[in-house]
C-alpha positions as CSV (number, residue, x, y, z in Angstrom):
1,M,0.2,0.1,0.1
2,T,1.4,3.5,-0.9
3,P,1.9,5.6,2.1
4,V,-0.3,9.1,2.2
5,S,0.6,12.1,3.8
6,T,-1.5,13.8,6.7
7,N,-0.6,17.3,8.2
8,I,-0.6,17.8,11.9
9,K,-0.5,20.5,13.7
10,I,2.0,20.1,17.3
11,D,3.1,22.8,18.9
12,P,7.1,23.3,18.0
13,D,8.6,22.9,21.0
14,L,7.1,19.5,21.9
15,K,8.2,18.6,18.1
16,R,11.4,19.1,18.4
17,E,11.3,17.7,22.0
18,S,10.0,14.2,20.4
19,Q,12.2,14.3,17.4
20,I,15.2,14.1,20.1
21,L,13.4,11.7,22.0
22,F,12.3,9.4,19.3
23,E,16.0,10.0,17.5
24,Q,17.7,8.5,21.0
25,L,15.4,5.9,19.9
26,G,16.6,5.0,16.8
27,L,13.4,6.0,15.0
28,N,11.9,9.0,13.6
29,L,8.6,11.4,14.0
30,S,6.9,10.0,11.1
31,T,8.0,5.9,12.2
32,A,7.3,6.7,15.8
33,I,3.5,8.1,14.8
34,N,3.2,5.4,12.6
35,M,3.8,2.5,15.6
36,F,1.8,4.2,17.6
37,L,-1.0,4.8,14.9
38,R,-0.7,0.8,14.3
39,Q,-0.4,0.0,17.5
40,S,-3.5,1.9,18.5
41,V,-5.8,0.2,16.0
42,R,-4.5,-3.6,17.2
43,E,-5.4,-2.9,21.1
44,Q,-8.4,-0.2,20.0
45,A,-7.2,1.9,22.8
46,I,-4.4,4.4,23.8
47,P,-1.7,1.7,23.6
48,F,1.8,2.0,25.6
49,R,4.3,4.6,26.1
50,V,7.5,4.2,24.9
51,G,10.1,5.9,26.7
52,N,12.6,6.6,29.1
53,P,11.0,6.8,32.2
54,V,11.8,9.8,34.4
55,P,12.7,8.7,38.1
56,N,11.1,10.7,40.4
57,S,12.9,13.3,42.9
58,E,13.2,9.8,45.6
59,T,14.7,7.7,43.5
60,L,17.2,10.5,41.9
61,K,18.2,10.9,45.6
62,A,19.2,7.4,45.8
63,I,21.0,7.4,42.8
64,E,23.4,10.0,43.9
65,D,23.4,8.9,47.5
66,A,24.3,5.3,45.8
67,K,27.2,6.8,43.1
68,K,28.2,8.7,46.6
69,G,28.4,5.5,48.6
70,I,26.2,6.7,51.1
71,G,24.0,4.5,53.2
72,L,25.3,1.6,51.4
73,S,26.2,-1.6,53.2
74,R,29.7,-3.7,53.5
75,G,29.9,-6.2,51.0
76,F,29.6,-10.2,52.6
77,S,31.6,-12.7,51.2
78,S,29.0,-15.7,52.0
79,V,25.3,-16.1,52.8
80,A,26.1,-16.6,56.5
81,E,28.0,-14.0,57.0
82,L,25.3,-11.8,55.6
83,M,23.3,-13.7,58.2
84,E,25.3,-12.7,61.2
85,D,25.3,-9.5,60.4
86,L,21.5,-8.8,59.9
87,D,20.9,-10.7,63.3
88,A,23.5,-8.8,64.8
89,D,21.6,-6.2,67.1
90,D,23.1,-2.7,66.4
């Protein structure tokens, strides 16, 4: 089937941001829209979210703390050693 052109109105900033995202995902805007439409028809619903979820503030803080070594436990060489540490009264 020969593709047809469709004109849609998109906020310029949204278009630019979308193009950047889709490029990171290895897609162009046309392919991403076609994926969305095909899946919508297949599922008869708004189908899915493709992307890199943005962590919430709590998760971002945990990531930063881990990078800085804050709140991490020491390493264990065996399960018995781990269990001993867990059972210890601190």
